[in-house]
Structures are given as C-alpha cells and as structure tokens.
C-alpha angles and dihedrals in degrees: 000000000000128000089248091056092053102039107023129247113348124240116264112274130217115250112276097026115111118230118241090246092056090048091052092048091047089051094050091046089053091058115073114240091249088057089051091055092049090050089052094049089048092049093052094047096044085050090051089048093053088045092053089047087059094057089085087066103025135032115251091250091057091050091050089053091052090049097047094041089054092052094042092051095049096042092044093051094045100039102025097198115220124207096196111116095018122119124231090255089054092051091042090056090051094049090049090049089052094047090051090048093051095046090046092055094043094049092045093051091048087052091047089056090057105034136043111267097249092052093046093052092043090056092044089052090068084081098068090033090058090049091051092049092047088054091059133064102197121125087226088072089074088068092056090049090052093045093050091046089051090054092053091049090053089054096050116104098244101145147010118313092037099086093115087064107077127194090225088057091051091047090052092047092050091051087051089051091053090049092049090052089050090045089057094049094044094046088065092053095043089047090058094045101044129052119243115328094332092107092056092046090052091048091051090052092049091048090050092053089047096049096038099083094051096039095048093044092051096040098042118168090345087080090068094062107116094221092050093046088050093052091046091052088052090050091050091050096046097040101041121005102040100042092045091053092048093047092052088054093047093049090055090060106037141044115269090234091058089045090053092050091052092049087055087075090068098099091053091046088050091052091050093048088047090055096045100038104031103021093241105163111196127209122242090252090055093049088051090051091051089048092052090053092048095048091048091049092050090049096046091048091052090049097046117102 
C-alpha cells in the first residue's frame, strides 16, 4: 500500500528528488518475491507474538477487537467499499466472508492464550492444508493427511509433561482451522463478486462489527489506555495491513503454488518467534509435530492442481 494511498496526493517534488512511492516501489522490487513472502510471514507472527504478550493486560477477545478494528479502519478509509450495484447474493457472500474472518480471529487468539504459538499455528494450518488436499486427486495425498494427523496426535496432551497443551486450546485451534478453510473458499467467491479489494474491506468491517460487542465488553475501560491502544495498532498493522500489502506484491511476481509452499513454513516461523519473543521453549516431540504439519503442507501444496 503506497504512501499516496494512505495519506493522499503527495506534495510537488523538486526535479531530481524521488517520490516516497517510487522509493517504496524500488525497495520492494529490490527484494525477491520469496523474500517478500518471508517478510509477510514474519510480520504476521511477530504481530501474533505482541498480541499474546498483551494477554496479561487484556483478554484475547479485546486484543482481537483492537487488531480487526485497526485493519477495518485503514481498509475502510483507503478502499471505501460501496454496496450500490451489488446483488443480495453478493452482499451475502461479503457478510459471510466477514463473519468467517471474525470467528477465525477470535478462535485463534483463544487458542493462542492456551497453547504455545508454534503449536497453535500448526493446528490452525490444517485448514489450508485440507483445502490443498481437496483440490488434488492423487493417492499420494493420503500420505499428507496421515502425516498431518500424526502431527496433531503428537501435540495432544496424552501423558505427563503435556499439561501446558490443553484440549480447549486444541479445540479453538481446530475451529480456527475450519474457518481458515472457509475463508480461502469464500475469498474466491468474493473476489469474483467485488471489484479490487472492496470485498475484503467490507469483510473486515463486518468482522469488526461482529467482534466489537465481545471485545468491548471484555476489555472495558482498559481499551482506552493510550499505551494499549498503541500496541493494538501495531498488532493490527503487523498482522493485517502490512502482510496483506506485501503478499499482494509477491503474488504479482511468483506462481501461486510457490507462494503456497513458502507459506507452509508459517508454523515453523511461529515457533521461532514464540521462542525469541515470548520465551516459549518447545519439546522435541512438539518440534517433530510442527515438522509433520509443515512437510504435509508443502507436499499437499505441490500436489494441488
């Protein structure tokens, strides 16, 4: 998203001085598309790390509200989605997209409050993995299903030493995974019905309206603290606005399948961010489980047509 899109037309520049938009474009062109994808993944997971760090001061639903409200405000101001000329079916698809987005974020943050970051993201990643497997018809896909299932079984709190892995956290992460799968499927429909990014902007506004009552009720007056609002703004930028803009640029310059394979690294990056930002040290069994999900996701993405 360029500086002009966020702040309006730029002031006239003297000859020979580059415009900020040109500088940003040159910077993005200098980074290979694979690097852009990794930057987007890192941005999302660092945002999730900051969000989890806020849980000591705000409930997860309140942090979700701050994140979604930030994205909805920025997208609403920049895109300004219009409903004129759209059918009821079009609007219904946009609303369903927004509801799915809101439930996905609520359930993921509730999972994040109960699980280490890498584990929560690994389980949530079963959603896009399932979509990739469903898009393919090869027998080899059964291997990826078994591998991903084995990863989840390794994460389950079966015995002693797994007390920090709660069944409630796993359940919330699975709900987030189902919503992520729905998000992927609905995004294709919304993309056909709405021009540009107006469908996403409408979905973010709908999700903000959906989450607002829960987030405001749980956060209360703490939501008015300037330092918490500032951190919430940072979470919204890192988790939504910045990675979305980077991913759009990357998708223009690389095949979707390669993009999907690189995105499969997200659970591993989440585990590393959890270690470095939150001090979450995972056991060997948990790293093995995350590895199973990553390998299954890469394999399913390569097989999908």
